[in-house]
C-alpha positions in Angstrom: 0.0 0.0 0.0 1.1 3.6 -0.7 2.0 5.7 2.3 -0.8 8.4 2.5 1.8 11.0 3.4 3.5 10.5 0.0 0.3 11.1 -2.0 0.6 14.9 -2.4 4.2 14.5 -3.7 3.1 11.7 -6.0 0.1 13.7 -7.3 2.4 16.7 -8.0 4.8 14.5 -10.0 1.9 12.9 -12.0 0.5 16.3 -12.8 3.9 17.6 -13.9 4.1 14.7 -16.3 0.6 15.4 -17.6 1.6 19.1 -18.3 4.9 18.1 -20.0 3.0 15.8 -22.3 0.2 18.3 -22.9 -2.4 15.8 -21.9 -4.8 18.1 -20.0 -7.3 18.6 -22.8 -7.4 14.9 -23.8 -8.1 13.6 -20.4 -10.6 16.4 -19.7 -8.8 17.8 -16.7 -7.5 21.4 -17.1 -6.3 21.9 -13.5 -4.7 19.6 -11.0 -7.5 17.8 -9.2 -7.6 16.8 -5.6 -8.8 13.2 -6.4 -5.6 11.4 -7.4 -7.3 8.1 -8.1 -9.7 9.7 -10.6 -6.8 11.5 -12.3 -4.9 8.2 -12.7 -8.1 6.5 -14.1 -8.4 9.3 -16.7 -4.8 9.1 -17.7 -4.8 5.3 -17.8 -8.0 5.1 -19.8 -6.8 7.6 -22.4 -3.4 6.1 -22.9 -5.0 2.6 -23.3 -7.3 4.1 -25.9 -4.4 5.6 -27.9 -2.3 2.4 -27.5 -5.2 0.4 -29.0 -5.3 2.5 -32.2 -4.0 0.5 -35.2 -1.4 2.2 -37.3 0.2 1.1 -40.5 3.9 0.4 -40.3 5.0 1.4 -43.7 3.7 1.1 -47.2 2.6 -2.0 -49.1 5.0 -3.1 -51.8 3.1 -4.4 -54.8 3.2 -8.2 -54.9 5.0 -8.6 -51.6 3.2 -10.9 -49.3 3.5 -10.3 -45.5 5.5 -12.8 -43.5 6.7 -13.3 -40.0 5.8 -10.6 -37.5 4.2 -8.4 -40.3 1.9 -11.3 -41.1 1.0 -11.9 -37.5 0.2 -8.2 -37.0 -2.0 -8.2 -40.1 -3.9 -11.3 -39.0 -4.5 -9.6 -35.6 -5.8 -6.5 -37.4 -8.1 -8.4 -39.8 -9.6 -10.5 -37.0 -10.1 -7.8 -34.4 -13.9 -7.6 -35.2 -16.3 -10.5 -35.7 -16.8 -12.1 -39.1 -18.1 -15.3 -40.6 -20.2 -15.9 -37.5 -17.1 -16.0 -35.3 -16.0 -13.5 -32.6 -13.0 -11.3 -32.9 -9.7 -12.9 -31.8 -9.2 -10.7 -28.7 -12.8 -11.2 -27.8 -12.5 -15.0 -28.0 -9.3 -15.0 -25.9 -11.1 -12.8 -23.3 -14.0 -15.2 -23.2 -11.6 -18.1 -22.5 -10.6 -16.3 -19.3 -14.2 -15.4 -18.4 -13.8 -11.7 -19.5 -16.0 -9.5 -21.7 -13.7 -7.6 -24.0 -16.3 -4.9 -24.8 -16.7 -4.1 -21.1 -13.0 -3.7 -20.7 -12.7 -1.5 -23.8 -15.6 0.8 -22.7 -13.7 2.0 -19.6 -10.0 1.0 -19.9 -9.0 3.2 -17.0 -11.5 1.6 -14.5 -9.8 0.2 -11.4 -10.3 -3.6 -11.1 -12.2 -5.1 -8.1 -10.4 -7.6 -5.9 -10.3 -11.0 -7.7 -11.5 -9.6 -11.0 -8.3 -10.3 -12.8 -8.2 -14.0 -13.9 -5.4 -15.8 -12.0 -4.7 -18.1 -15.0 -4.2 -15.1 -17.3 -1.8 -13.4 -15.0 0.2 -16.6 -14.3 0.8 -17.1 -18.0 1.3 -13.4 -18.8 2.5 -11.6 -15.7 2.3 -7.9 -15.6 0.3 -5.0 -14.1 -3.4 -5.8 -13.4 -4.8 -2.8 -11.7 -7.1 -1.5 -14.4 -9.2 -2.8 -17.3 -6.6 -1.4 -19.6 -4.0 -3.7 -18.0 -6.2 -6.7 -18.7 -6.4 -5.6 -22.3 -2.6 -5.6 -22.4 -2.5 -9.1 -21.0 -5.1 -10.2 -23.6 -3.0 -8.7 -26.3 0.0 -10.7 -25.1 -2.0 -13.8 -25.1 -3.3 -13.1 -28.6 0.2 -12.5 -29.9 1.4 -15.7 -28.3 -1.3 -17.7 -30.0 -0.5 -16.2 -33.4 3.2 -16.9 -32.9 2.5 -20.5 -32.0 0.4 -20.9 -35.1 3.1 -19.3 -37.2 5.7 -21.7 -35.8 3.4 -24.5 -36.9 3.1 -23.0 -40.4 -0.6 -22.1 -39.8 -1.8 -25.7 -40.1 -5.4 -26.1 -39.0 -4.7 -29.5 -37.5 -2.2 -27.9 -35.1 -4.6 -25.5 -33.5 -5.1 -27.4 -30.3 -1.4 -27.9 -29.9 -0.8 -24.2 -30.5 -3.4 -23.2 -27.9 -1.7 -25.5 -25.4 1.8 -24.2 -26.2 0.8 -20.5 -26.1 -1.7 -20.5 -23.2 -1.0 -23.6 -21.3 -4.7 -24.5 -21.6 -5.5 -28.2 -22.1 -8.6 -27.3 -24.0 -10.2 -24.1 -25.4 -13.7 -22.8 -25.9 -15.2 -23.9 -29.1 -15.3 -20.3 -30.6 -11.6 -19.8 -30.0 -10.7 -23.2 -31.6 -13.0 -22.5 -34.6 -11.6 -19.0 -35.0 -8.0 -20.1 -35.0 -8.8 -22.9 -37.5 -10.6 -20.2 -39.7 -7.4 -18.1 -39.5 -5.3 -21.0 -40.8 -7.7 -22.1 -43.5 -9.0 -18.7 -44.8 -7.2 -15.6 -43.4 -3.5 -16.6 -43.8 -3.9 -18.1 -47.3 -5.7 -15.0 -48.5 -3.0 -12.7 -47.1 -0.2 -14.9 -48.6 -2.0 -14.7 -52.0 -1.0 -11.0 -52.1 2.0 -12.2 -54.2 -0.6 -12.7 -57.1 -0.8 -8.9 -57.5 2.1 -8.7 -59.9 0.9 -11.6 -62.0 -2.6 -10.1 -62.2 -1.2 -6.7 -63.2 0.8 -8.3 -66.0 -2.3 -10.2 -67.1 -4.3 -7.0 -67.2 -1.6 -5.3 -69.3 -1.6 -8.2 -71.7 -5.4 -8.0 -72.0 -6.0 -11.3 -70.2 -8.5 -12.2 -67.6 -8.0 -10.8 -64.1 -10.0 -12.6 -61.3 -12.8 -10.4 -59.8 -13.5 -9.8 -56.2 -15.6 -7.5 -54.0 -14.6 -4.2 -52.5 -14.6 -3.3 -48.8 -12.5 -3.1 -45.7 -10.8 -6.3 -44.4 -10.3 -4.8 -40.9 -14.1 -4.3 -40.7 -15.1 -7.9 -41.0 -14.9 -8.2 -44.8 -12.4 -11.0 -45.4 -14.0 -11.7 -48.7 -12.2 -8.6 -50.2 -8.9 -10.5 -49.9 -6.7 -11.4 -51.7 -5.9 -8.0 -53.1 -4.8 -7.6 -56.7 -8.2 -8.6 -58.1 -10.5 -6.7 -60.4 -12.7 -5.4 -57.7 -16.4 -4.6 -58.3 -18.7 -2.3 -56.3 -22.1 -2.9 -55.0 -25.7 -2.5 -56.3 -26.4 1.2 -55.6 -30.1 0.3 -55.3 -29.3 -1.9 -52.3 -27.9 1.0 -50.2 -28.3 1.4 -47.3 -28.3 -2.3 -46.4 -30.2 -3.3 -43.3 -26.9 -3.8 -41.4 -25.6 -0.4 -42.5 -28.9 1.2 -41.3 -28.3 -0.3 -37.9 -24.8 1.2 -37.9 -26.0 4.5 -39.2 -28.6 4.7 -36.4 -25.9 4.1 -33.8 -23.7 6.8 -35.4 -26.6 9.2 -35.3 -27.5 8.5 -31.7 -23.8 8.7 -30.7 -23.5 12.1 -32.4 -26.7 13.5 -30.8 -25.7 12.2 -27.4 -22.3 13.8 -27.7 -23.6 17.1 -29.0 -26.1 17.4 -26.1 -23.4 16.6 -23.6 -21.1 19.2 -25.1 -23.7 21.9 -25.8 -26.8 21.1 -23.9 -29.2 20.8 -26.8 -30.0 19.1 -30.1 -28.1 20.3 -33.2 -30.8 21.9 -35.4 -28.8 21.3 -38.5 -26.0 18.7 -39.1 -23.6 19.0 -42.0 -22.5 15.5 -43.1 -19.7 14.6 -45.6 -20.5 11.5 -47.7 -17.9 9.8 -49.9 -18.5 7.1 -52.5 -15.6 5.0 -51.4 -17.0 4.9 -47.8 -20.4 3.9 -49.2 -18.9 1.0 -51.1 -17.1 -0.2 -48.0 -20.0 0.1 -45.6 -23.0 -0.3 -47.9 -24.3 3.1 -46.7 -23.5 3.9 -43.1 -23.3 7.7 -43.8 -26.6 7.8 -45.7 -28.3 5.7 -43.0 -27.2 8.2 -40.4 -28.6 11.0 -42.4 -31.9 9.2 -42.8 -32.2 8.4 -39.1 -31.4 12.0 -38.2 -34.3 13.3 -40.2 -36.5 10.4 -38.9 -37.0 8.0 -41.9 -36.1 4.4 -42.5 -35.6 2.6 -45.8 -38.0 0.0 -47.2 -36.4 -3.1 -48.6 -37.8 -5.6 -51.1 -38.1 -8.9 -49.4 -36.5 -11.0 -52.2 -33.8 -8.7 -53.6 -33.1 -6.6 -50.4 -33.0 -3.6 -52.7 -34.2 -0.3 -51.3 -37.7 0.5 -52.7 -38.4 3.7 -50.8 -38.6 5.0 -47.3 -41.1 5.4 -44.5 -41.5 8.2 -42.0 -40.7 7.2 -38.4 -43.3 8.6 -36.0 -42.1 11.2 -33.6 -43.2 9.0 -30.7 -40.9 6.2 -31.9 -38.1 8.6 -32.7 -38.2 10.1 -29.2 -36.6 13.4 -30.2 -36.9 16.2 -32.8 -36.2 15.5 -36.5 -32.7 16.9 -37.1 -32.1 18.8 -40.4 -29.2 17.5 -42.5 -27.1 19.0 -45.3 -25.0 16.7 -47.3 -21.7 17.4 -49.1 -21.2 14.5 -51.5 -18.0 13.6 -53.3 -17.8 13.4 -57.1 -17.5 9.6 -57.0 -20.6 9.4 -54.8 -22.5 11.6 -57.3 -21.4 9.3 -60.2 -21.9 5.9 -58.5 -25.0 6.4 -56.3 -27.5 8.5 -58.3 -30.5 6.5 -57.1 -29.4 7.0 -53.5 -29.1 10.8 -54.0 -32.7 10.9 -55.3 -33.9 8.7 -52.4 -32.4 11.0 -49.7 -33.5 14.1 -51.5 -37.1 12.8 -51.7 -37.0 11.8 -48.0 -35.8 15.3 -46.9 -38.6 16.9 -49.0 -41.2 14.5 -47.4 -40.1 15.3 -43.9 -40.1 19.0 -44.7 -43.8 18.7 -45.8 -44.9 17.0 -42.5 -47.5 18.9 -40.4 -45.4 18.9 -37.3 -44.5 21.7 -34.9 -41.2 23.6 -35.6 -39.7 22.5 -32.3 -40.2 18.8 -33.2 -39.2 19.0 -36.9 -36.2 21.2 -37.7 -36.3 20.2 -41.3 -39.8 21.6 -41.7 -39.1 24.6 -39.6 -36.2 25.7 -41.8 -38.0 24.8 -45.1 -41.2 26.7 -44.1 -39.2 29.8 -43.1 -37.1 29.8 -46.3 -40.1 29.1 -48.6 -42.0 32.1 -47.1 -38.9 34.3 -47.6 -38.4 33.2 -51.2 -42.0 32.9 -52.5 -42.4 36.4 -53.7 -39.1 36.3 -55.6 -39.2 32.7 -57.0 -42.8 31.6 -56.9 -44.2 29.0 -54.5 -43.0 25.9 -56.4 -39.5 27.0 -57.0 -39.2 28.5 -53.5 -40.2 25.2 -52.0 -37.6 23.3 -54.1 -34.9 25.8 -53.1 -36.0 25.6 -49.4 -35.7 21.8 -49.3 -32.4 21.6 -51.2 -29.9 19.8 -48.9 -27.5 17.8 -51.2 -24.6 19.6 -52.7 -21.5 18.5 -54.6 -19.1 19.4 -57.4 -20.4 20.3 -60.8 -20.8 17.3 -63.2 -17.4 16.0 -64.2 -15.5 17.7 -61.4 -14.0 16.1 -58.4 -12.6 17.4 -55.0 -13.2 20.4 -52.9 -10.6 22.8 -54.2 -8.9 23.6 -50.9 -5.8 21.4 -51.4 -4.7 23.5 -54.4 -5.5 26.7 -52.7 -3.5 25.9 -49.5 -0.6 24.4 -51.4 -0.3 27.6 -53.4 -0.4 29.6 -50.2 -2.9 31.8 -52.1 -5.4 32.6 -49.4 -5.7 35.2 -46.6 -8.6 34.3 -44.4 -11.8 32.2 -43.9 -13.6 34.2 -46.6 -11.1 32.9 -49.2 -11.4 29.3 -48.0 -15.2 29.6 -48.0 -15.3 31.1 -51.5 -13.3 28.3 -53.0 -15.3 25.7 -51.1 -18.6 27.1 -52.4 -17.3 27.5 -55.9 -16.3 23.8 -56.0 -19.2 22.4 -54.1 -22.2 24.7 -54.7 -24.1 22.5 -57.1 -27.5 20.9 -56.1 -28.5 17.3 -56.8 -31.8 15.5 -56.5 -35.4 15.7 -57.8 -34.4 16.1 -61.4 -31.5 18.4 -60.8 -28.0 17.2 -61.7 -25.4 19.7 -60.7 -27.5 22.9 -60.9 -25.6 25.9 -59.6 -27.0 26.6 -56.1 -24.5 28.6 -54.1 -27.1 30.7 -52.4 -29.0 27.7 -51.3 -25.7 26.2 -50.1 -24.9 29.3 -48.1 -28.4 29.3 -46.5 -27.9 25.7 -45.4 -24.4 26.1 -44.2 -25.2 29.2 -42.2 -27.5 26.9 -40.1 -25.0 24.0 -39.5 -24.3 23.5 -35.8 -22.5 20.2 -36.1 -20.1 19.3 -39.0 -19.5 15.6 -39.3 -17.2 13.2 -41.1 -17.4 9.5 -40.4 -14.5 7.0 -40.3 -15.4 3.4 -41.2 -12.0 1.7 -41.2 -8.7 1.6 -39.2 -6.7 1.3 -42.4 -6.3 5.1 -42.7 -7.0 8.2 -40.6 -7.8 11.9 -40.9 -4.2 12.9 -41.4 -3.6 10.3 -44.2 -5.3 12.3 -47.0 -6.0 15.9 -48.1 -9.6 15.0 -48.7 -10.4 15.0 -45.0 -9.5 18.6 -44.5 -10.8 19.6 -47.9 -14.3 18.3 -47.4 -14.7 18.3 -43.6 -12.4 21.2 -42.7 -13.8 23.2 -45.6 -17.3 22.8 -44.2 -16.1 24.1 -40.8 -14.4 27.0 -42.5 -17.4 28.0 -44.6 -19.7 27.9 -41.6 -17.2 30.1 -39.7 -17.0 32.5 -42.6 -20.8 32.8 -42.9 -21.6 33.1 -39.2 -18.5 34.1 -37.3 -18.7 31.0 -35.2 -17.2 27.5 -35.3 -19.7 24.7 -35.6 -19.1 21.7 -33.4 -16.9 19.5 -35.5 -17.2 15.7 -35.0 -15.7 12.5 -36.2 -18.0 9.5 -36.2 -16.1 6.3 -35.6 -17.7 3.1 -36.9 -14.5 1.2 -37.6 -15.9 -1.4 -35.2 -19.5 -1.7 -36.4 -20.6 -3.1 -33.0 -20.0 0.2 -31.3 -20.2 3.7 -32.9 -18.5 6.6 -31.2 -18.5 10.4 -31.7 -15.4 12.4 -30.9 -14.7 16.0 -31.5 -12.4 16.7 -34.4 -9.8 18.1 -32.0 -9.9 14.9 -29.9 -9.5 12.8 -33.0 -6.6 14.9 -34.2 -4.8 14.6 -30.9 -5.4 10.8 -30.8 -3.9 10.3 -34.3 -1.1 12.7 -33.7 0.0 10.7 -30.6 -0.7 7.3 -32.0 0.9 7.8 -35.4 2.3 11.2 -36.4 4.7 11.5 -33.4 5.1 7.8 -32.9 8.8 6.8 -33.3 7.7 3.4 -34.6 5.8 4.9 -37.5 8.6 7.4 -38.2 11.0 4.5 -38.3 8.8 2.7 -40.8 8.8 5.8 -43.0 12.6 5.8 -42.8 12.7 2.3 -44.2 10.9 3.5 -47.3 13.5 6.1 -48.2 12.4 8.9 -50.6 8.8 7.8 -50.5 8.8 7.7 -46.7 10.2 11.2 -46.4 7.5 12.4 -48.8 4.9 10.9 -46.5 6.3 12.7 -43.5 6.0 16.0 -45.4 2.5 15.1 -46.6 1.3 14.4 -43.1 2.5 17.8 -42.0 0.6 19.3 -44.9 -2.6 17.5 -43.9 -2.3 18.6 -40.3 -1.7 22.2 -41.5 -4.7 22.0 -43.8 -7.0 20.8 -41.1 -5.7 23.5 -38.7 -6.1 26.2 -41.4 -9.7 25.2 -42.0 -10.9 23.8 -38.6 -8.5 25.2 -36.1 -7.5 21.9 -34.6 -3.7 22.1 -34.3 -2.1 22.7 -31.0 1.2 24.5 -30.5 2.8 21.4 -29.0 2.0 19.5 -32.2 4.0 21.9 -34.3 6.8 21.7 -31.7 6.9 17.9 -31.9 7.0 18.0 -35.7 9.9 20.4 -35.6 11.8 18.4 -33.1 11.2 14.9 -34.6 10.8 15.5 -38.3 13.2 18.4 -38.9 15.7 18.8 -36.0 16.3 15.3 -34.8 19.9 14.5 -36.0 19.1 11.0 -37.3 15.9 12.0 -39.1 17.7 15.1 -40.5 20.4 13.0 -42.0 17.8 10.6 -43.4 15.9 13.5 -45.0 19.0 15.1 -46.5 20.1 11.8 -48.0 16.7 10.5 -49.2 14.5 13.6 -50.0 15.8 17.1 -49.0 12.9 18.6 -50.9 10.5 17.0 -48.3 12.6 18.4 -45.4 12.4 21.9 -47.0 8.7 21.5 -47.4 8.3 20.7 -43.7 10.4 23.6 -42.6 8.4 26.0 -44.9 5.1 24.7 -43.6 6.1 25.2 -40.0 7.2 28.7 -40.7 3.9 29.4 -42.5 2.0 28.0 -39.6 3.8 30.5 -37.3 3.4 33.4 -39.8 -0.4 32.8 -40.1 -0.9 32.5 -36.4 -1.9 28.9 -36.5 1.2 28.1 -34.4 0.2 30.7 -31.9 3.1 31.1 -29.5 6.2 29.4 -31.0 9.3 29.4 -29.0 11.5 32.1 -30.6 14.7 30.0 -30.3 12.9 27.0 -31.9 11.6 29.1 -34.7 15.0 30.5 -35.4 16.4 27.0 -35.6 13.7 26.1 -38.2 14.6 29.2 -40.2 18.3 28.2 -40.2 17.4 24.7 -41.2 15.2 26.0 -44.0 18.0 28.3 -45.3 20.5 25.5 -45.1 18.3 23.1 -47.1 17.6 25.8 -49.7 21.3 26.3 -50.1 22.0 22.6 -50.4 19.3 22.2 -53.0 20.4 25.2 -55.1 24.0 23.9 -55.0 22.8 20.4 -56.2 21.0 22.0 -59.1 23.9 24.1 -60.4 
C-alpha cells in the first residue's frame, strides 16, 4: 500500500508529467485535481485508448506478401472484429478467461475489483493488473502468443489445439476460439499470402488477359472476402444501399452524435452537415446515408426478395423520441457518379419530412423549409421557392471532383476564412436531387451552411486516418471554415467512428486529431517505418505535415505542441535530419516552410523564438544545399 503521506508529492509529479505531455485537454482535466485516483483513471484510460489504435507500419509493396511478424500483426488487425459468424480474436481470448472484451474497452481506466483479474491469465502473462486497460494488455500478449504459436506450426489447422496449449497452457479451449483459429489458418492466412498474385494479375491485365474479380470493402471491418488483393474489384448495387446492417450502424452513429452534442452543448443540433464519400459507401454499404436518414427520422423500405431499397417510410415522432434533425450533405464526385438513385432517395426523404405537419420544435427540417419558402416565395414563386427551401444535397459540378482547398492551400494563395469559403462554395455549390444534376446553387448552399451547428465526417476503417489524405481537411475542414466565414462562429466538428460496427462513437475533431497525432504522427515506430521506405517515406512525412496544417487552417484543430513535436522529430532530430538530407531534401524543406507558414499565419500561436530561429536556419541550409545540387 502507498504511504498516504506521500500522496501529495506523487500527485504533483503525476500532474507535472501530464503538463509536460500536454495531456490536459485529452483527459478532460485542465487543472490539477484533488482526487488522485480519478486522475490516474483518466490518464490510464486515455493512454490505453491511444495504444489500442491500429497504425500502418510502412507502405505496401506491390506483390510482396506479408511474412513473420508483419503477417501476424496483419492477422490480428483483420480478426479484431467478428466475421463469418465468429468472434474477434481478442474477444475470443477474453472469453476463454471469463472476461468480456467490450466491457474492458468501454472504460479502460477503470480500477479492477479484488479478484476480477483472472489468475490463469496473470500466471501465464505476468504484468500490471490494476485496471481494465492492464487486462487488455495481458489479452494482447495472449493473442500474440497464439499467433506466434500458429506461425511456428506454419498455420496448419490440425495444429490449432497444440498451438493453444503451447501458447496459453490450456489443455482445451472454448469452441469459438478453436474454430476462429482454424478459420485463420484455413482462410485468413492463405488470402494474405496470395498478395503475391498482385504482380501476376497486373501483368495479365496489361496483356489483355482475364483478371479474377472480387468485392470491395475493408478487411479490418469484417470483410475478409475482399482478400486477396490484386483482383479486379467490383462495387455494389447502388439500389441496395443502405443495407439493413448499414442502417443499424447508421442509427448508432446518429445517436452517438446527438448524445455527444447534447453533452457538449446542452441541446440538439438543429442542422447537421455531413460529408458523404462514395468509397465509404462501397465499404460500408451506406452507413453515412443511413445516419442522415435516421437523423431526419425516416427508414428505408427493402424488397423482401432482392433486399433492394424500394423507398422510405416516416418514423413517427413518438418512436423517434426526439426532434427531427435537419441535415445538409456534401457528397463527393464519386458518390455523385456511382450512387445517383441514393441521392434521389435521400432528397425525396428530406422533402417529405419537410412537408410534414409537425411543430417547428419537433421538426427542424420543416421549420427551416417553411421559413425559407415564405422568404423566397415572392421572388421565385411557390413551387421554385419550396424546391430551393428543401435543397440539402450539394457537390461538385458534373465531371469535377474534389473540394478545391488542397490546391489553394498548397499555393499559399489565401488570406482568411472568406477565401477558403469562396473556393469551397465554388467547387461544391451545385445541387442534386429531384431532377437536378449539378444545378448551380451557391445561395441555397450558403443558406444551409449558415445553419450548420455540427459538422460531421465518419470513419469506417482503421486502415487510414484523418491525417492520411488531403480530402479529409478539404471536405470536412472546408465545411467548418465555410460555416465560420458565414456566421463568425465555429460549428461543433465531430468524427464518427464506426471502424468497429458493433460500437459507434462520436469524438470532436480536436480529440481525433490529438489521438492520431500521438498514435501515429509522433510515434517513433511509425517514423522509423517511413525511414525504411527512403524517398517515399520522407515524402509521406511531409504530406502528413501538410494535412495537419490544412485541417488547422480550416478547422483550427492544431495545438502549438504539435508543431513543436513535428519540428523536433521531423526536422531537427539529427538521425531524421540525415535521413531526409540523404533521401529527400525537398521533403525536409517543405516541412520547414510549412512550419514557418503556420507561425506566420498565427496557427502556431506562440512558437518558442529559439525553436523558430532553428527552423529558419534549417530551411535556409536546405535551400542552399538544393540550389547547390541543381547548379
